[in-house]
C-alpha positions in Angstrom: 10.8 9.6 43.2 8.8 10.6 40.2 9.9 9.7 36.7 9.9 11.3 33.3 12.8 9.1 32.2 11.0 7.7 29.1 7.6 6.8 27.6 7.8 3.1 28.2 8.4 2.9 32.0 4.8 1.9 32.7 3.3 -1.5 31.7 0.2 -1.5 29.5 -3.2 0.2 29.4 -5.7 -1.6 31.7 -8.0 -2.5 28.8 -5.2 -4.5 27.2 -4.5 -6.3 30.4 -8.2 -7.1 30.8 -8.4 -8.5 27.3 -5.2 -10.6 27.7 -6.7 -12.0 30.9 -10.1 -12.6 29.4 -8.7 -14.5 26.4 -5.9 -16.2 28.4 -7.3 -19.8 28.3 -8.5 -19.7 24.7 -6.7 -22.1 22.5 -5.4 -20.1 19.6 -3.1 -20.9 16.7 0.5 -19.6 17.0 2.7 -17.2 15.1 -0.1 -14.6 14.6 -2.5 -17.0 12.8 -5.4 -16.4 15.1 -8.7 -14.5 15.1 -7.6 -11.6 17.2 -4.5 -10.9 15.1 -6.5 -11.1 11.9 -9.1 -8.7 13.4 -6.3 -6.3 14.4 -4.9 -6.3 10.9 -8.3 -5.4 9.5 -8.8 -2.6 12.0 -5.4 -1.1 11.2 -6.1 -1.3 7.4 -9.4 0.4 8.0 -7.8 3.1 10.1 -5.1 3.7 7.4 -7.8 3.6 4.7 -5.6 1.1 2.8 -7.5 -2.0 1.7 -4.5 -3.4 -0.1 -2.1 -2.9 2.8 -0.3 -5.8 4.5 0.1 -5.7 8.3 2.7 -7.7 10.3 3.4 -7.6 14.0 6.8 -7.6 15.7 7.9 -7.3 19.3 10.1 -4.2 19.5 11.4 -1.1 17.7 15.0 -2.1 17.0 14.0 -5.5 16.0 11.4 -4.0 13.6 13.9 -1.5 12.0 16.5 -4.2 11.5 14.2 -6.7 9.9 12.4 -4.3 7.7 15.7 -2.7 6.4 17.4 -6.1 6.0 14.5 -7.8 4.2 13.7 -4.9 1.8 17.3 -3.9 0.8 19.4 -5.7 -1.7 22.8 -7.0 -0.4 24.7 -4.0 -1.9 22.3 -1.3 -0.7 22.2 0.9 2.4 19.6 3.1 4.1 19.7 6.9 4.1 19.0 8.5 7.5 19.6 11.8 9.3 22.7 11.8 11.4 20.5 11.9 14.5 18.1 9.2 13.2 17.5 6.3 15.6 19.1 3.8 13.3 22.1 6.0 13.1 22.6 6.5 16.8 20.8 4.4 19.4 20.6 1.0 17.9 24.0 -0.3 18.7 24.9 -0.9 15.0 21.9 -3.3 14.6 21.5 -2.3 10.9 25.2 -2.6 10.1 25.2 -6.0 11.9 23.0 -7.3 9.0 25.5 -6.0 6.4 23.7 -2.8 5.4 25.4 0.6 5.9 23.5 3.6 7.3 24.2 6.5 4.9 24.0 9.7 7.0 22.9 13.1 5.8 22.6 16.3 7.8 19.8 16.8 10.3 17.9 19.9 11.2 16.3 19.6 14.6 16.1 15.9 14.0 14.7 16.1 10.5 16.2 15.6 7.0 15.8 18.2 4.3 14.3 17.0 1.0 16.6 19.1 -1.1 19.7 17.7 0.7 18.3 14.2 0.3 17.8 14.7 -3.5 21.3 16.1 -3.8 22.8 13.2 -1.9 21.2 10.7 -4.3 22.0 12.7 -7.4 25.7 13.0 -6.3 25.8 9.3 -5.9 24.6 8.5 -9.4 26.8 11.3 -10.9 29.9 9.7 -9.3 31.6 7.7 -12.0 32.8 5.3 -9.3 29.4 4.6 -7.8 29.5 0.9 -8.7 32.2 0.7 -6.0 30.0 2.3 -3.4 27.0 1.4 -1.2 23.8 2.1 -3.2 21.1 4.2 -1.6 18.3 1.7 -1.4 15.9 3.1 1.2 15.1 6.3 3.0 14.5 6.1 6.8 12.8 8.8 8.9 10.9 8.7 12.2 7.7 10.5 13.1 8.3 12.1 15.5 12.0 12.4 15.3 14.6 11.7 18.1 14.2 15.3 19.1 10.4 15.2 19.3 10.0 17.3 16.2 7.5 16.3 13.5 7.4 16.4 9.7 4.7 18.5 8.1 2.5 17.1 5.4 4.4 19.2 2.8 7.8 18.0 4.1 6.7 14.4 4.0 5.2 14.9 0.5 8.5 16.3 -0.7 10.6 13.4 0.6 8.1 10.9 -0.7 8.3 12.5 -4.2 12.1 12.1 -4.2 11.9 8.5 -3.2 9.3 7.9 -5.9 11.6 9.6 -8.5 14.5 7.3 -7.7 12.3 4.2 -7.1 13.5 3.6 -3.5 11.1 3.0 -0.6 10.4 5.5 2.1 10.2 3.8 5.5 8.8 5.6 8.6 9.7 4.6 12.1 6.6 5.2 14.1 7.7 4.1 17.6 6.0 7.2 19.0 3.6 7.8 16.1 0.5 8.3 18.3 2.2 11.2 20.0 3.1 12.8 16.6 -0.5 12.4 15.3 -2.0 13.9 18.5 0.4 16.9 18.5 -1.5 20.2 18.2 1.0 21.2 15.5 0.4 18.1 13.4 -1.3 18.4 10.0 -1.0 14.7 9.2 -3.5 11.9 9.8 -2.8 8.2 9.9 -4.2 7.8 6.4 -1.9 10.6 5.2 1.1 8.7 6.7 -0.1 5.5 4.9 -0.4 7.4 1.6 3.0 9.1 1.7 5.3 6.2 2.4 5.9 2.6 1.4 6.4 1.1 4.8 5.8 2.4 8.4 5.1 1.0 11.8 2.6 1.9 14.5 4.4 1.8 17.8 2.8 0.0 20.6 5.6 -0.4 23.1 5.7 3.3 23.8 2.0 3.9 23.3 0.0 1.7 25.7 1.1 -1.8 24.9 3.2 -4.2 26.9 5.3 -4.7 23.7 4.7 -4.7 20.0 4.9 -2.8 16.8 2.4 -3.1 13.8 4.3 -2.9 10.5 2.2 -1.6 7.6 3.3 -2.3 4.0 1.1 0.3 2.3 0.5 -1.1 -1.1 0.8 -4.9 -1.2 4.6 -4.6 -1.1 5.5 -7.0 1.8 8.8 -8.8 1.1 8.3 -12.4 -0.3 8.2 -15.0 2.5 8.3 -12.3 5.1 7.3 -14.7 8.0 10.2 -17.0 7.1 12.6 -14.1 7.1 11.3 -12.9 10.5 12.1 -16.4 11.8 15.6 -16.3 10.3 16.2 -13.2 12.4 15.0 -15.1 15.5 12.1 -12.8 15.9 9.0 -14.8 15.1 6.8 -14.8 18.3 5.2 -18.2 18.8 2.4 -16.8 20.9 1.6 -14.2 18.3 -1.8 -13.7 20.0 0.1 -11.5 22.5 0.6 -8.9 19.8 -2.7 -9.4 18.0 -4.8 -9.0 21.1 -3.0 -5.8 22.1 -3.4 -4.1 18.8 -7.0 -5.3 18.4 -7.6 -3.5 21.7 -5.7 -0.4 20.8 -7.6 0.0 17.6 -11.0 -0.5 19.2 -13.0 2.8 19.8 -9.9 4.9 18.9 -8.1 3.9 22.1 -4.7 4.3 20.5 -5.4 8.0 19.6 -7.2 8.8 22.8 -4.5 7.7 25.1 -1.8 9.3 23.0 -3.5 12.7 23.7 -2.6 12.4 27.4 1.1 12.5 26.6 0.7 15.7 24.7 -1.5 17.4 27.3 1.0 16.5 30.1 4.0 17.5 28.0 2.3 20.9 27.4 1.9 21.3 31.2 5.6 20.7 31.6 6.5 23.0 28.8 4.5 25.9 30.2 6.0 25.3 33.6 9.6 25.4 32.3 8.8 28.6 30.3 7.3 30.3 33.2 10.4 29.7 35.2 12.7 30.8 32.4 14.4 27.5 31.8 16.2 27.3 28.5 14.9 24.9 25.9 17.3 23.0 23.6 14.7 23.1 20.8 11.0 23.5 20.4 9.4 20.1 20.5 5.6 19.8 19.9 5.3 16.2 21.2 5.9 14.3 24.4 9.7 14.8 24.6 10.9 18.1 26.1 14.6 18.9 26.0 15.9 21.3 28.6 19.3 22.8 29.2 20.2 22.5 32.9 23.1 23.9 34.9 25.0 20.9 36.1 24.6 21.7 39.8 20.9 22.2 39.4 20.7 19.0 37.4 22.3 17.0 40.2 20.0 18.5 42.8 16.9 17.7 40.7 18.1 14.1 40.1 17.6 13.4 43.8 13.9 13.8 43.4 13.1 13.2 39.7 14.2 10.7 37.0 14.9 12.1 33.6 17.3 11.2 30.8 20.7 12.6 29.9 20.7 13.7 26.3 24.0 15.4 25.5 26.6 17.7 27.0 25.8 21.4 26.2 29.0 23.0 27.5 31.3 22.6 30.5 28.7 23.7 33.0 25.4 22.7 31.3 23.7 19.5 30.1 20.8 18.9 27.8 18.3 16.5 29.5 15.0 15.0 28.3 11.7 14.9 30.1 9.3 12.4 28.5 5.6 12.0 29.1 3.4 9.1 28.0 -0.1 7.8 27.7 0.0 7.0 31.4 1.6 10.1 32.8 -0.4 11.4 35.8 -1.1 15.1 35.9 -0.4 14.9 39.7 3.2 13.9 38.9 3.6 16.8 36.6 2.3 19.1 39.4 4.8 17.6 41.8 7.6 18.3 39.3 6.4 21.9 38.9 6.5 22.3 42.7 10.1 21.0 42.8 11.1 23.4 40.0 
């Protein structure tokens, strides 16, 4: 079997494993108060071109989204997201579990529209009964989106301006950020991302790390006593070195960006192969996730040889499935899939 099921089915990049082994017997302070974690913070700040940023490390994406949203929002506030946003769909109500509602607005191939966002907020404040409703306290987007699409610099600028107008933070989920940045259609850099939002995270779990996400508060806006609140959520990793060493390695010699490029190159190979064989695409994704409409019988045949993800029912005889590549996807496996097709 070959697998294109997800972008976190492999372990970690060999350089990370080498560094973890090399430093294994060093005695280091816990909870991220060690030399390697401090160095990782400085490298990330430099890559973002944000000297006044605060950087914190958490273990996984859902954990990160829940903690950021819960610690930034006031008790009576909710977070605005597209209906297909990760916090709206695939996080098992983790946000609502903290007492904060996800306020959904329409999606357009996974993205929210700035004008619709503005209208949603305006309608809230123009409602004479808004004191009895959940206040919009944050805007959540992901780059790339759940559908592998990406925001352009202009789209992100427009959303950021609306958030600034209403004085609510813009938070970007960057679980697959490396793949968005390396997309051939991207016109955004890491420093652009840092300049056009209030909080974002750099995903490690899906981009070369065993686990871990690096949260960047872009302008000295980290919540007060953030470490204490992380611990209240049961999410403070005692051996914080595990995260620090991994991100220190990922942000040495542009490793994070270089390995992300492999996912785009192999996804492009897949994309061209599907096109050449007249497969129908659900949408046009410029990143590592490709969504194909398969006839159900063909899907069952292919499942005997290849792992991929169910996405959604298309009609009674067709299903949308996802093929995902990663930093570790071997071109040989792509060629095997092409042969099967």
